[in-house]
C-alpha positions in Angstrom: 42.4 89.1 100.9 42.2 91.7 97.7 44.9 94.5 98.0 44.4 98.5 96.4 47.0 98.6 93.6 49.7 101.3 94.5 49.7 104.2 93.0 52.6 104.9 90.7 53.2 108.8 90.5 55.1 109.1 86.9 56.1 112.6 87.8 58.0 111.2 91.3 59.8 108.8 89.2 60.9 111.3 86.7 61.8 113.5 89.8 63.7 110.8 91.2 65.6 109.8 87.8 66.6 113.7 87.2 68.2 113.9 90.5 69.7 110.5 90.2 71.5 111.6 87.0 72.2 114.9 88.4 74.4 113.2 91.2 76.0 111.3 88.7 76.9 114.5 86.5 77.9 116.3 89.1 80.4 113.5 90.3 81.8 113.2 87.0 82.1 116.4 86.6 84.2 116.9 89.8 86.5 114.0 88.4 87.0 115.6 85.2 87.5 118.8 86.6 89.7 117.5 89.2 91.7 115.7 86.7 91.3 112.2 87.9 89.7 111.5 84.8 91.5 112.7 81.2 91.3 111.6 78.1 95.1 111.1 78.5 95.0 108.5 81.2 91.9 106.4 79.2 94.4 106.3 75.9 96.5 103.2 75.7 99.8 102.9 74.1 99.5 100.5 70.7 102.3 98.0 72.4 99.9 97.3 75.4 97.3 96.5 73.0 97.3 92.3 73.9 96.8 93.6 77.8 93.9 95.9 76.9 92.3 92.8 75.2 93.0 90.9 78.2 91.2 93.1 80.5 88.2 93.2 78.0 87.9 89.7 77.8 88.0 89.3 81.9 85.3 91.7 81.9 83.2 89.9 79.3 83.4 86.7 81.0 82.7 87.9 84.3 79.4 89.4 82.8 78.8 85.9 81.2 79.2 84.6 84.6 76.3 86.4 85.8 73.9 84.3 83.3 75.5 80.9 84.4 74.7 81.9 87.9 71.1 83.1 87.1 70.8 80.1 85.4 71.3 77.8 88.4 69.6 80.1 90.8 66.2 79.2 88.3 66.8 75.7 88.7 67.3 75.7 92.1 64.0 77.8 92.4 62.2 75.3 90.0 61.7 77.2 87.0 64.8 76.1 84.8 66.0 77.5 81.6 68.2 76.9 79.0 71.5 78.6 79.2 70.8 80.7 75.9 67.7 82.1 77.3 69.6 82.9 80.6 72.3 84.8 78.3 69.3 86.8 76.6 67.4 87.7 79.7 70.9 88.8 81.6 72.1 90.9 78.6 69.0 92.6 78.7 69.3 93.2 82.5 72.7 94.6 81.9 71.6 96.8 79.0 68.7 98.5 81.2 71.7 98.3 84.1 74.2 100.3 82.2 72.5 102.2 79.4 69.2 103.3 80.7 68.9 106.3 82.6 65.3 106.0 83.4 63.3 104.6 86.2 63.3 101.0 84.9 65.8 98.9 86.4 67.8 96.0 85.3 66.7 93.5 88.2 62.8 94.7 87.0 63.7 93.9 83.0 65.0 90.5 84.1 61.8 89.8 86.4 59.6 90.6 83.5 61.6 88.9 80.7 62.1 85.6 82.8 58.2 86.0 83.7 57.5 85.9 80.6 59.3 82.7 79.8 58.7 80.8 82.7 54.9 82.3 83.9 56.4 82.0 87.5 56.7 85.2 88.9 57.4 83.9 92.5 60.2 81.8 91.1 61.5 84.7 89.3 61.4 86.9 92.1 63.0 84.4 94.8 66.0 83.8 92.3 66.5 87.7 91.7 66.4 87.8 95.5 68.7 85.3 96.0 71.3 86.4 93.2 71.0 90.2 95.0 71.5 88.3 98.6 74.8 86.2 97.3 76.3 89.5 95.4 76.2 91.6 98.4 77.4 88.7 100.6 79.8 88.3 98.4 81.3 91.4 98.0 81.3 92.2 101.6 83.1 89.3 102.2 85.4 90.3 99.3 85.7 93.7 101.1 86.9 92.1 104.3 89.4 89.6 102.8 91.2 92.6 100.7 91.8 94.5 104.0 93.2 91.5 105.9 95.3 90.1 103.2 96.5 93.8 102.4 96.7 94.9 106.2 100.2 96.4 105.5 98.7 98.9 103.2 96.2 99.9 105.9 98.6 100.5 108.5 100.9 102.5 106.5 97.8 104.9 105.7 96.9 107.1 108.7 93.8 107.8 107.4 92.7 104.4 107.1 94.6 103.2 110.1 91.9 105.2 112.4 88.4 103.8 110.6 89.8 100.0 109.7 88.8 98.4 112.4 85.5 100.0 112.8 84.8 99.2 109.0 86.2 95.5 109.2 83.4 95.4 112.0 81.0 96.4 110.2 81.3 94.3 107.4 82.0 91.3 109.5 78.8 92.0 111.2 77.0 92.2 107.9 78.1 89.1 106.4 77.6 87.1 109.4 73.9 88.7 110.2 73.1 88.2 106.3 74.8 84.6 106.5 73.0 83.6 109.6 69.8 85.0 108.7 69.6 83.2 105.2 70.3 79.5 107.0 67.9 80.6 109.4 65.3 81.3 106.3 66.6 78.1 104.6 67.3 75.2 107.0 65.4 77.1 110.4 66.3 78.7 113.4 68.0 75.6 114.9 70.2 74.9 112.5 71.7 78.3 112.3 71.7 78.8 115.8 74.0 75.2 116.1 76.1 76.9 113.4 76.3 80.3 115.4 76.7 79.6 118.8 80.3 78.1 119.0 81.6 81.6 117.7 79.5 83.7 119.8 80.9 81.5 122.6 84.6 81.8 121.1 84.2 85.6 120.6 82.7 85.8 124.0 85.5 84.1 125.7 88.5 86.2 123.8 86.4 89.4 124.8 87.0 88.8 128.5 90.4 87.3 128.3 93.6 89.1 128.4 94.3 90.9 125.1 97.9 90.4 124.1 97.8 93.3 121.9 96.5 96.8 120.7 95.1 95.7 117.7 93.6 92.4 119.4 92.4 94.6 121.9 90.2 96.6 119.1 89.2 93.6 117.0 88.1 91.0 119.8 85.0 93.4 121.2 84.0 94.0 117.9 83.9 90.2 116.6 81.6 89.8 119.6 79.6 92.3 118.7 79.3 90.9 115.0 78.2 87.6 116.4 75.8 89.1 118.5 74.0 90.5 115.8 74.3 87.5 113.6 72.6 85.5 116.6 69.8 88.4 116.6 69.8 87.8 112.9 69.2 84.3 113.3 66.3 84.5 116.0 64.1 87.3 113.5 64.8 86.4 110.2 62.0 83.7 110.2 59.3 86.2 111.4 59.7 88.0 108.0 58.4 84.8 106.4 54.1 85.1 105.8 53.9 83.0 109.1 55.7 85.2 111.2 55.2 88.0 113.4 56.7 90.6 111.4 55.1 90.2 108.5 52.0 89.7 110.2 52.1 93.2 112.3 53.9 95.5 109.5 53.4 93.8 106.0 50.4 91.9 105.6 47.9 94.6 104.9 49.4 96.0 102.3 50.1 94.4 98.6 53.5 95.7 98.7 54.5 94.4 101.8 52.8 91.0 100.9 54.7 90.8 97.7 58.0 91.5 100.1 56.7 88.2 102.3 55.9 86.0 99.6 59.6 86.9 97.9 61.2 86.0 101.2 59.2 82.9 101.8 60.2 81.7 98.1 63.8 81.7 99.2 62.7 78.1 101.0 62.6 76.9 97.5 66.6 76.3 98.1 66.0 74.5 101.5 67.0 71.4 99.6 69.8 72.5 97.6 72.8 73.3 99.9 75.3 72.1 96.8 73.5 74.3 94.2 74.1 77.1 96.5 77.7 76.4 97.5 78.4 75.6 93.4 76.4 79.8 93.2 78.7 80.9 95.6 81.8 79.7 94.0 80.9 81.3 90.5 80.1 84.5 92.3 83.2 84.3 94.2 84.9 84.2 90.6 83.2 86.4 88.8 84.2 89.1 91.2 87.8 88.0 91.1 88.0 88.5 87.5 86.1 92.2 87.7 89.0 93.0 90.2 91.8 91.1 87.8 89.9 93.4 85.0 90.6 96.6 86.6 94.3 95.5 87.7 94.8 94.8 84.0 93.4 98.0 82.8 95.5 100.3 85.4 98.6 98.6 83.7 97.5 99.4 80.2 96.7 103.0 80.4 98.7 106.3 80.4 98.5 106.6 84.0 101.1 109.0 86.0 101.2 106.4 88.6 100.4 102.9 88.0 98.7 100.9 91.2 100.1 97.4 92.4 97.4 94.5 92.3 97.2 94.7 96.2 96.1 98.3 96.3 93.6 97.4 93.5 92.4 94.4 95.5 91.8 96.6 98.5 90.2 99.0 96.6 87.9 97.5 94.0 85.1 95.2 96.4 84.5 98.2 98.4 83.9 100.6 94.7 81.5 97.6 93.8 80.0 97.7 97.0 78.9 101.5 96.2 77.5 100.5 93.5 74.5 99.0 94.9 73.3 102.3 96.1 70.4 103.0 93.2 71.5 105.0 90.5 71.6 105.8 86.7 73.7 103.3 84.5 74.6 101.1 87.4 76.1 103.6 89.6 78.2 105.8 86.9 79.7 108.5 88.8 79.7 106.8 92.0 82.0 103.9 91.6 84.6 105.8 90.2 84.3 108.7 92.9 84.5 105.7 95.6 87.4 103.6 93.2 89.6 107.2 93.1 89.4 107.9 97.0 90.1 104.5 98.1 92.9 104.0 95.9 94.4 107.6 96.7 94.0 106.5 100.5 95.5 103.2 100.3 98.5 104.7 98.3 99.0 107.7 100.4 98.0 109.8 97.8 100.4 108.4 94.7 97.7 106.9 93.0 95.6 110.1 91.4 93.6 108.7 88.6 91.5 106.0 89.6 88.1 107.1 88.4 89.9 107.0 84.7 90.9 103.2 85.7 87.3 102.6 86.7 86.3 104.6 83.9 88.0 102.3 81.5 86.0 98.9 82.7 82.9 101.0 82.4 83.4 101.8 79.0 84.1 98.0 78.0 81.3 97.1 80.2 78.5 99.4 78.3 80.1 98.1 75.1 79.1 94.7 75.9 76.2 95.8 77.5 74.6 96.7 74.0 74.4 93.0 73.2 71.2 93.0 75.1 69.7 95.3 72.3 69.1 93.1 70.0 67.4 90.7 72.1 64.7 93.5 73.0 64.1 94.6 69.7 63.8 90.8 68.6 60.8 90.7 71.6 59.1 93.8 70.3 58.9 92.2 66.3 57.4 89.4 67.8 55.1 91.4 69.8 54.2 93.2 66.9 53.8 90.2 64.3 51.7 88.6 67.1 
């Protein structure tokens, strides 16, 4: 079946970019006006230069792990590329994500340059989609882990105490639904349900049993709801594949819908490489923790009115990273800073008032390192002109 090409409105793309840029500018202006971002807070005493270098190196290593993760994903998809090619493509992706305010996203650039190397669009799309899913699951899991390990901070904050349990339940439900849906797509419904049913039965047993504490009374129904959503996700996910009911009813009659179905179906290439996926998950976990560590190191070097503890940074950082998933120019400029500022203030009971400056310090280093992608772009353009 032939599909008409989707109409691309340049004016809509421009308006969308302007709107997102205004949002970013407005947030940054508000943070500067409120005193959360200040040149004084971004200054670093000379005696703390070694720590500043350590923070920048942690940021660089975390960014570099993105290339290794992408290399492994492409290998699993059946389109292996060398490490240098993956570093080049990932550097270009970071450049478009961090430095370009136009409608072209980092993932679009990564897809474009990967297809130029491999000539396999479906495999590149599957690798990028898997990268996004694993990255998002990693952040959701890290958010939950940060809350659980630092629960004493939650209990000490009256604002967080009232919303912590529903948020923890939401995180648990999202993570389990993504996990069970992914297993269902890759290994099939039966395997997914065999993995999920024991936890579902256990959470149901806890829910109908006697609650020994107020906390258990609140958490157990949320765990049951989360496990129910994960079971439904396992049942529904295969229907998004090209031979599924949802795909046939909703997506099959349009080119964009067809491409969505092709990408989801392409995830099946990871069906027979569980060890590779485990390796990628571990790389992702290390990458995310390095970003958290970098934020903490930067916070110890800057000239701030109050210095956060590692526990406070560990609680706040994953949620701030997750906020950056919202499509916006320059990789969440303003959104990440505002989220980190708000969360640090909440978890410290208002003691930390310069969280935005801490995050902005890491962003400045990430933007600096992202400029390494520019030579690769210019080199490709020179090759195109020469050809």
